C-alpha positions in Angstrom: 190.8 68.7 15.3 189.2 66.9 12.4 185.9 65.6 11.4 182.6 66.6 10.4 181.2 69.8 11.8 177.9 69.6 13.7 177.7 72.8 15.5 178.5 74.5 18.9 177.4 73.5 22.1 177.9 74.2 25.9 179.2 71.5 28.2 178.8 72.1 32.2 182.2 71.0 33.6 182.3 70.5 37.3 185.1 69.2 39.7 184.3 67.2 43.0 186.0 65.4 45.4 187.3 61.7 44.5 184.5 60.5 47.0 185.1 57.6 49.3 183.0 55.7 51.5 184.5 54.1 54.6 183.5 50.7 55.9 184.1 49.9 59.9 182.8 47.2 62.2 179.6 47.9 63.9 180.1 49.0 67.5 184.2 49.3 66.8 185.1 52.5 68.2 188.9 52.2 67.3 188.0 51.7 63.4 185.3 54.7 63.6 188.0 56.9 65.1 190.3 55.9 62.6 188.1 56.4 59.8 187.1 60.0 61.1 191.1 61.1 61.1 191.5 59.7 57.7 188.4 61.8 56.5 189.8 65.1 58.1 192.9 64.7 55.6 191.0 65.0 52.5 189.0 67.3 50.5 185.5 66.6 51.0 186.3 64.7 53.8 183.2 65.7 56.1 181.0 64.1 53.2 182.5 60.9 53.4 180.0 58.2 54.3 180.7 55.5 56.7 179.2 52.1 56.6 178.9 50.2 59.5 179.4 46.4 58.8 177.1 44.0 61.0 178.4 40.9 62.9 176.9 38.9 60.0 178.9 40.9 57.5 175.9 42.7 55.9 175.4 46.4 55.4 172.0 48.1 56.4 170.9 49.5 52.8 170.0 52.9 53.9 173.8 53.6 54.6 174.5 52.1 51.0 171.9 54.6 49.8 173.7 57.5 51.0 177.0 56.3 49.6 175.0 56.5 46.3 173.5 59.8 46.7 177.0 61.2 47.4 178.3 59.7 44.0 180.9 57.5 45.7 184.1 56.3 43.6 185.8 54.1 46.0 185.2 52.2 49.1 187.9 52.0 51.8 187.8 49.1 54.3 189.0 49.6 57.7 187.9 46.3 58.9 190.8 44.7 57.4 194.5 45.2 57.6 196.7 46.9 55.1 197.2 43.4 53.2 193.2 42.9 52.6 193.1 40.1 55.2 190.0 39.7 57.6 187.4 42.0 56.0 184.1 42.2 57.8 182.1 42.0 54.9 180.2 39.0 53.9 181.1 37.5 50.6 177.4 37.9 49.8 177.7 41.8 50.1 177.9 43.0 46.6 178.8 46.8 46.4 179.1 48.6 43.2 182.3 50.1 43.9 185.6 49.0 44.0 186.8 48.1 47.6 190.4 48.7 48.9 192.0 48.1 52.2 192.7 51.4 54.2 196.2 52.8 54.1 198.0 54.3 57.1 197.4 57.8 57.7 200.8 59.1 57.0 200.6 57.6 53.4 200.0 60.7 51.3 200.0 59.1 48.0 196.8 57.2 49.2 195.0 60.0 51.5 194.8 62.8 48.9 193.8 65.5 47.7 194.7 67.6 50.6 191.8 69.9 52.1 194.2 72.8 51.4 194.5 72.0 47.6 190.9 72.7 47.3 191.4 76.2 49.0 192.6 79.6 47.3 195.7 81.1 49.4 193.2 83.7 50.6 190.9 80.9 51.8 193.7 79.0 53.6 194.9 82.0 55.2 191.5 82.9 56.8 191.0 79.3 57.9 190.9 78.9 61.6 190.7 75.4 63.0 190.2 74.3 66.4 191.8 70.7 67.2 190.8 68.4 70.4 193.0 67.3 72.9 191.2 64.2 73.8 190.3 61.8 70.8 186.7 60.8 72.2 184.2 60.0 69.2 181.9 62.9 70.0 184.5 65.4 69.9 185.8 63.7 66.7 182.8 63.2 64.7 181.9 66.9 65.7 185.2 68.8 64.7 187.6 66.1 63.0 191.2 66.2 64.0 194.7 66.6 62.4 196.6 63.6 64.1 200.1 64.1 62.5 202.3 66.7 63.9 203.6 67.3 60.5 200.4 68.0 59.2 199.5 70.7 61.9 202.6 72.3 60.6 201.5 72.2 57.1 198.3 73.9 57.8 200.2 76.6 59.6 202.7 76.8 56.8 199.8 77.8 54.5 198.6 80.5 56.9 196.1 78.9 58.8 195.4 79.5 62.3 195.6 76.1 64.4 194.5 76.0 68.1 195.5 72.5 69.7 194.5 70.4 72.7 191.0 72.3 73.0 188.5 70.6 75.7 185.2 69.2 74.9 183.5 72.5 75.4 185.9 74.7 73.1 185.4 71.8 70.5 181.4 72.2 70.4 181.9 76.0 70.3 184.2 75.8 67.4 181.7 73.6 65.8 179.2 76.0 65.9 181.3 78.7 64.6 182.4 76.4 61.7 186.1 76.9 63.0 187.2 73.0 62.7 189.1 70.9 60.5 186.2 68.9 59.5 184.5 72.0 58.1 187.6 73.2 56.0 187.4 69.7 54.1 184.3 71.0 52.5 185.1 74.3 51.4 184.3 74.5 47.7 182.7 71.2 47.9 179.3 72.6 46.8 176.2 70.8 45.6 173.0 71.7 43.8 169.9 69.7 44.5 168.0 68.6 41.4 164.3 68.8 43.3 164.7 71.1 46.3 163.7 69.2 49.4 161.7 70.5 52.3 163.3 70.9 55.7 166.8 71.3 54.0 167.5 74.3 56.4 166.2 72.3 59.8 168.9 72.3 62.5 170.2 69.0 63.5 171.1 69.2 67.0 172.0 65.6 68.1 172.7 64.9 71.7 174.9 62.2 73.4 174.7 60.9 76.9 178.3 59.4 76.3 181.1 61.2 74.8 182.4 58.0 73.4 179.1 56.7 71.8 179.7 54.8 68.8 175.9 55.1 67.6 175.8 58.8 68.3 178.9 59.7 66.4 177.8 57.6 63.3 174.5 58.8 62.9 175.3 62.3 63.2 178.3 61.9 61.0 176.1 60.5 58.3 173.1 62.5 58.6 175.6 65.4 58.2 177.0 63.7 55.3 173.8 63.6 53.4 172.2 66.9 54.4 172.1 69.2 51.2 174.5 72.3 51.7 172.0 74.5 50.5 171.9 78.2 50.1 172.1 78.8 53.9 174.8 77.6 56.2 172.3 75.4 58.1 173.4 74.1 61.7 174.3 70.6 62.5 175.5 70.3 65.9 176.8 67.1 67.8 176.7 67.7 71.7 177.0 66.0 74.8 174.1 66.1 77.4 176.5 67.7 80.0 177.7 70.2 77.7 174.0 71.8 77.4 174.6 73.2 81.0 176.7 75.6 79.7 174.1 78.5 79.1 176.7 80.7 76.9 177.4 77.6 74.5 173.6 77.1 74.2 172.9 80.6 73.5 175.5 80.5 70.7 173.6 77.3 69.3 170.5 79.1 69.2 171.6 82.1 67.8 173.2 80.4 65.0 169.8 78.4 64.4 168.0 81.6 64.4 169.8 82.9 61.5 169.9 79.9 59.7 166.8 77.6 60.0 163.6 78.6 58.0 161.6 75.7 58.6 158.8 74.7 61.0 160.0 73.2 63.3 163.2 74.6 63.4 165.1 71.8 64.8 165.5 68.0 64.8 166.5 67.3 68.4 167.7 63.7 68.2 169.9 61.0 70.0 170.7 57.2 70.0 172.0 56.9 73.5 169.1 58.9 75.3 166.2 56.3 75.2 164.0 57.2 78.3 160.4 58.3 77.3 160.2 62.2 77.2 163.9 62.5 78.0 164.7 64.5 74.8 161.7 66.7 75.0 162.6 67.6 78.6 166.0 68.5 77.3 164.7 70.7 74.4 162.6 72.4 76.9 165.4 72.9 79.5 167.3 74.8 77.1 164.5 77.2 76.1 163.1 75.5 72.9 159.2 75.0 72.3 158.0 71.4 71.1 156.2 71.6 67.5 153.1 69.7 68.1 151.7 70.0 64.8 151.7 67.2 62.3 152.9 69.5 59.3 156.0 70.2 58.5 157.4 73.2 56.0 159.8 75.3 54.8 159.5 79.1 54.5 162.7 79.9 52.5 161.0 83.0 50.8 159.8 84.2 54.3 161.7 86.7 56.2 163.4 85.1 59.3 162.4 86.5 62.5 165.5 86.3 64.9 163.1 87.0 68.0 160.8 83.8 67.3 160.6 80.9 69.8 162.7 78.0 68.5 160.5 74.7 67.6 161.8 71.1 67.9 160.8 67.8 67.3 162.4 64.8 68.7 164.1 61.7 67.1 162.7 62.7 63.3 164.9 60.7 60.7 166.1 63.6 58.3 166.9 61.1 55.8 163.3 61.1 54.2 163.8 64.9 53.7 167.5 64.9 52.6 168.3 61.8 50.7 167.9 63.6 47.5 169.5 63.6 44.0 172.1 66.3 43.8 175.0 67.6 41.4 178.3 68.2 43.3 181.1 70.6 42.8 181.7 73.9 41.7 180.9 74.3 37.7 181.5 76.3 34.7 180.3 76.7 31.3 182.7 75.5 28.6 182.0 75.9 24.9 182.7 73.0 22.5 182.8 72.6 18.8 180.6 69.7 18.0 182.5 67.4 15.2 181.8 63.7 14.3 183.1 61.4 15.4 185.3 63.2 18.0 185.1 66.4 19.5 187.9 68.3 21.5 187.0 69.8 24.6 189.5 72.3 26.4 188.2 74.3 29.5 189.8 75.8 32.7 189.1 74.4 36.1 186.2 75.6 37.7 188.0 75.6 40.7 191.3 77.3 41.4 193.7 74.7 42.9 196.2 75.5 45.4 198.8 73.0 44.1 201.6 74.2 46.6 199.6 72.1 49.0 199.8 69.0 46.8 198.2 67.0 43.9 195.8 64.4 43.4 192.7 62.8 42.0 189.3 64.6 41.7 186.1 63.7 39.9 185.4 65.6 36.6 181.7 65.8 35.7 180.5 66.8 32.4 177.1 67.2 31.2 175.6 68.5 27.7 172.2 68.2 25.8 174.3 66.0 23.1 175.6 63.8 25.9 172.7 61.3 26.4 172.1 57.7 26.6 171.1 54.9 28.6 172.7 54.9 31.8 174.8 52.1 31.2 178.8 52.2 32.1 179.5 50.9 28.5 177.5 53.7 27.0 179.4 56.4 29.3 182.6 54.9 27.6 181.4 55.4 24.3 181.6 59.2 24.9 184.8 59.3 27.1 187.2 56.9 28.0 187.1 55.5 31.4 184.0 57.4 32.1 181.0 56.4 34.0 177.3 57.9 34.7 176.6 60.1 37.5 173.4 61.7 38.1 173.1 62.0 34.0 176.7 63.5 33.8 179.6 61.8 32.6 182.1 61.2 35.4 185.9 60.6 35.1 188.3 60.4 37.5 191.5 62.5 36.9 194.5 64.5 38.5 193.5 68.3 39.5 194.5 70.4 36.7 194.2 74.0 35.9 193.0 73.2 32.5 191.4 70.0 31.2 191.7 68.9 27.5 189.3 65.9 26.7 188.5 64.0 23.4 184.3 63.5 23.3 183.2 61.1 21.0 179.8 61.7 19.5 178.4 58.2 18.9 175.5 57.3 16.7 172.0 56.6 18.3 172.0 53.1 16.9 175.5 52.3 18.4 174.3 53.7 21.7 171.1 51.2 21.7 173.3 48.3 20.5 175.9 48.8 23.0 173.3 49.3 25.8 171.6 45.9 24.9 175.0 44.3 24.6 175.7 44.8 28.2 172.8 42.3 28.8 174.3 39.9 26.2 171.3 41.0 23.9 171.9 41.3 20.1 168.7 42.3 18.1 168.0 42.5 14.1 165.6 44.9 12.7 162.4 42.5 11.5 160.3 42.6 8.4 157.9 45.0 10.3 160.6 47.6 11.2 162.0 47.5 7.4 158.5 48.0 6.1 158.2 51.1 8.6 161.6 52.2 7.6 160.2 52.4 3.7 157.4 54.5 4.9 159.9 56.9 6.5 161.9 56.8 3.5 158.7 58.2 1.4 159.5 61.5 3.4 157.3 63.9 5.1 156.1 64.3 8.6 155.3 61.0 10.5 152.9 62.9 12.7 150.3 62.2 10.1 150.3 58.7 11.2 149.2 59.7 14.8 146.0 61.3 13.4 142.7 59.3 13.7 141.7 60.3 10.3 144.8 58.6 8.5 144.3 55.6 10.7 140.8 55.0 9.7 141.6 55.8 6.0 144.2 53.1 6.3 142.2 50.7 7.8 139.4 51.4 5.4 141.7 50.8 2.1 143.2 47.7 4.0 141.7 44.4 2.1 140.2 41.9 4.4 140.9 38.2 3.8 138.6 36.3 1.7 135.3 35.3 3.6 135.4 31.9 2.0 139.0 31.4 2.9 138.2 32.2 6.6 135.4 29.9 6.6 137.3 27.1 5.3 140.2 27.5 7.7 137.8 27.5 10.5 136.4 24.3 9.5 140.0 22.7 9.3 140.8 24.1 12.6 137.7 22.4 14.3 139.0 19.2 12.9 142.5 20.0 14.5 143.9 19.8 10.9 145.8 23.2 11.3 146.7 25.2 14.7 145.4 28.2 15.7 148.8 29.9 14.9 148.7 28.2 11.3 145.4 29.3 10.6 145.9 33.1 11.5 149.0 33.1 9.6 147.4 31.8 6.6 144.6 34.5 6.9 147.2 37.1 7.0 149.1 35.7 4.1 146.2 35.7 2.1 145.0 39.1 2.8 148.6 40.3 1.6 147.8 38.9 -1.7 144.4 41.2 -2.2 144.4 44.5 -3.5 141.3 46.6 -2.4 140.5 49.8 -4.5 137.5 52.0 -3.3 135.6 55.2 -4.1 135.5 57.8 -1.4 131.9 57.2 -0.3 132.9 53.6 0.4 136.1 54.8 2.4 134.0 57.4 4.4 131.4 55.1 5.3 133.7 52.3 6.6 133.4 51.3 10.1 136.5 52.6 11.2 135.5 56.2 10.6 132.4 55.7 12.7 134.5 54.2 15.6 136.7 57.1 15.7 134.0 59.5 15.2 135.6 61.4 12.2 134.6 64.2 10.1 134.9 62.7 6.7 135.4 66.2 5.2 139.2 66.3 5.9 139.6 63.0 4.0 140.2 64.3 0.3 143.1 66.6 1.5 144.5 63.4 3.4 144.2 61.4 0.3 146.2 64.0 -1.7 149.1 64.1 0.7 149.4 60.5 0.9 149.0 60.5 -2.8 151.9 62.6 -3.3 154.1 60.6 -0.7 153.2 57.5 -3.1 151.6 55.7 -0.3 148.0 55.7 -1.7 147.3 55.4 -5.3 144.6 57.2 -7.2 143.0 55.6 -10.6 140.2 54.1 -12.4 138.9 50.5 -12.4 138.5 48.6 -15.4 135.6 46.2 -15.4 135.7 43.2 -18.0 132.5 41.6 -19.1 134.1 38.8 -20.7 136.3 37.4 -17.8 134.7 39.5 -14.9 138.2 40.7 -14.0 138.2 44.0 -11.9 141.5 45.8 -12.3 142.7 49.0 -10.6 145.0 51.1 -12.8 146.8 54.2 -11.7 145.5 57.3 -13.2 148.5 58.5 -14.7 148.7 55.1 -16.8 145.4 54.8 -18.2 144.5 54.9 -21.9 141.2 56.2 -23.5 140.0 52.7 -24.3 140.0 50.3 -21.3 141.5 47.2 -21.9 141.4 44.0 -19.6 144.8 43.0 -18.6 143.4 39.5 -18.2 142.1 38.3 -21.5 143.0 41.6 -23.6 139.3 42.4 -24.3 138.0 45.7 -24.7 136.5 46.4 -21.4 134.8 49.7 -19.6 135.6 52.1 -16.8 133.5 51.6 -13.6 131.5 54.8 -13.6 130.0 57.0 -11.0 126.0 58.0 -10.8 126.4 60.5 -13.3 128.0 58.2 -15.8 131.7 59.4 -15.7 134.6 57.2 -14.8 134.6 56.9 -11.0 138.1 57.5 -9.0 139.1 54.7 -6.9 141.8 54.8 -4.2 144.0 51.8 -3.1 147.0 51.6 -0.7 150.4 51.2 -1.9 151.9 47.9 -1.6 154.1 48.8 1.2 151.6 50.8 3.4 149.4 47.8 2.7 151.7 45.3 4.1 152.5 47.6 7.0 148.6 47.8 7.9 148.1 44.1 7.4 151.4 43.4 9.4 150.1 45.0 12.5 152.5 47.9 12.0 149.9 50.9 12.4 150.5 50.8 16.1 154.0 50.8 16.2 154.3 53.5 13.3 152.1 55.8 15.3 154.4 55.2 18.5 157.6 55.7 16.5 156.0 59.1 15.5 155.4 60.0 19.0 158.5 58.8 20.4 160.5 60.8 17.7 158.6 63.9 18.3 159.8 63.6 21.8 163.5 63.0 20.7 163.9 59.3 20.8 165.6 56.9 18.8 163.3 53.9 17.7 163.2 50.8 15.7 159.6 49.6 15.4 160.1 45.7 15.6 163.2 43.5 16.1 163.9 39.9 16.6 166.5 39.5 19.4 168.7 36.8 21.0 170.5 36.5 24.5 173.8 34.9 24.8 173.2 33.4 21.6 169.7 32.1 22.2 166.9 33.3 20.3 164.3 34.9 22.7 161.5 36.3 20.4 160.6 39.6 19.2 159.9 43.1 20.3 157.2 45.3 18.8 159.3 48.6 19.6 162.8 49.3 21.0 164.7 52.4 21.6 166.0 55.2 24.1 165.3 58.8 24.7 167.4 61.1 27.2 168.6 58.6 29.7 166.3 55.8 29.5 166.1 52.7 27.3 162.5 51.4 26.3 161.0 48.3 24.7 157.4 46.9 24.5 154.5 45.4 22.7 152.1 46.9 20.2 148.5 45.9 19.1 146.1 47.5 16.8 143.0 46.9 19.1 142.5 46.4 22.8 141.2 42.8 22.2 144.9 42.0 21.4 145.9 42.6 24.8 143.0 40.2 26.4 144.7 37.0 27.3 148.1 38.2 26.5 151.0 37.0 28.7 151.9 40.4 30.3 154.7 38.8 32.5 156.1 37.2 29.3 156.2 40.6 27.5 157.7 42.7 30.5 160.6 39.8 30.8 161.4 40.2 27.2 161.9 44.1 28.2 163.9 43.1 30.9 166.3 40.9 28.9 167.3 43.5 26.6 168.1 46.1 29.6 165.1 48.2 29.1 164.1 50.7 31.7 160.6 51.4 30.6 158.0 48.8 29.2 155.8 50.2 26.6 152.2 48.7 25.9 150.9 50.4 22.7 147.4 50.3 21.1 145.4 52.2 18.7 142.2 51.8 20.9 142.0 52.8 24.6 142.7 50.0 26.9 140.4 49.3 29.8 141.2 49.5 33.1 141.5 45.9 33.9 144.0 45.4 31.2 146.0 48.5 32.4 145.9 47.2 35.9 147.1 43.7 34.4 150.2 45.5 32.7 150.9 47.5 35.9 150.8 44.3 37.8 153.4 42.5 35.6 155.9 45.4 35.7 155.8 45.7 39.7 158.0 42.9 40.8 160.7 44.0 38.6 160.3 47.6 39.1 159.9 48.1 35.7 158.4 51.6 34.7 155.1 51.2 32.8 154.2 53.7 30.0 151.2 53.1 28.2 150.5 54.8 24.6 147.0 53.8 24.0 144.3 55.5 21.9 143.9 59.1 23.4 147.5 59.1 24.5 149.0 57.9 21.2 146.7 59.5 18.5 146.1 63.0 17.9 142.3 64.0 17.7 140.9 61.1 19.8 139.0 62.4 22.9 140.0 60.7 26.4 
């Protein structure tokens, strides 16, 4: 291990199933049956989304969303043959995962890792599975099945108890007790929701009128896939209407729900095949349930469960609105890593003890640490770890199950991360003059937070020279005659101001309109001046006034002489005096800070200070091109945590009036930003804020407004 030592950190290391999603033709019972049989042979199989392909080759986006939430790695297509021919999906359907044709069930090199590999030897010996005798869809979706005789023998060889040829009632009973092969596939396939959803312990009781109903089997399967596992073993039961005549089975179902559900209502009672009005409610009442008639749903996790309560149900509630939530998946452990640049070695034991006697295969390895951050782009993930991708703000890499993992983690520079993220969009940028000038301010040292203080902004504005009034007046005349364009006029005014140097006394500074605009107490100004002088961003000196040539010249106090001499004509001059006759102290901006101010850099500078305080990497001003074509400039660009941002900055709210916000948002989109920034030293009025929001809405771009009270410290909202 070689490189620059940077300290230590802890990496969260987790292992999860190599997650597949399956494609079947909508309504095709054989393909759904084959998909369930395949899911029964792999670790994590119960949480394999099955996406039905419509007749026109499209897939409902709701099923795709489930596959995304479950961190899918591969799509297995059951709609085509083993040669990949005759897939039901339309060419217009673009999924984000590789798609491969389904292999035969006997192909252990394809269908791995085995569920037994994810179980310890003790867990395998305590496993009991009940297998159906009839391969109807409802029984298969409820319990799964081990279809190959040699596979049944394999389970028994590892100590599991296997009951074969069970009838449908026995299958439903085994489902309630968790004695199924599909339950065994998700042992140690844990998850942790990032924001705890309500109704996560609500029981799902799905009733089918037909034991071979494709729709009932598919819906129940995918809802069970998406439900968070949570800290209680919540009940998910698929059953036929006829089976509810068995009072003993109904009692077992209710007993399970009484001890696991802490929601109100306790049960989502659903069906796709029972469509008659009121029929589901009548079924609920017939088995001793009471309908929940309140509009409010809630979860009572902290409350003690009353096992003698009446169970409440609501019919045909779609649980996806409660259960489709982001989560981290898989058992995890904390591994210490020595941080080195450019590469750090990570060595850690697997969080899960594998049973390699049952076979080997692929798993998903997830890594997260405070130092592993960046825009969620595939190319950025690969900067940290070869062949990695992002999965819920963690690095995810597909590898073989192992007792110990040895990985090389690279630590790229923040600038490299930003450049790589932009490159995914074909964008290349270069820091412009504004960014270079602000870089000079940073090099001067000191805390950038000073440039977020209203006193600092007012002081800089007070010392920033205005352009010559005569020049402005003449340029307006030329503009009126259409001799120069508006852009040319503004550029000339700006350039002329850059050549002027203004030195002011303290009373002139504190009486400037900027101090009134920001409602600033001027008593702090002397201390602020001293700090900026120490940073060499403000100069203090005397002014030499020449009566011969009328030149007024500022001289730094460190270089003045006893006798004032005009730098223009060399005549003996005099120092400008205060009311008491002593030489008066004057102040002016350094050339660098003056250029920043006159170049519209104060707003990006303040934003850079705020964003850096939040931990962001920031470049306050770039020119950029996309695919070799120049696309203009951005006043700010950077990234923080897992998002990239860019946007526009103006010194005043008036600068946003008439601004083409759609064009500005498009520029942020072109470089691949997640957040569009609108930055202003003044508070933006509601109508401009609404215009900015409207511009961002069509693309889904997040808008963040950093205006006066949100940007500057000390400005009241």
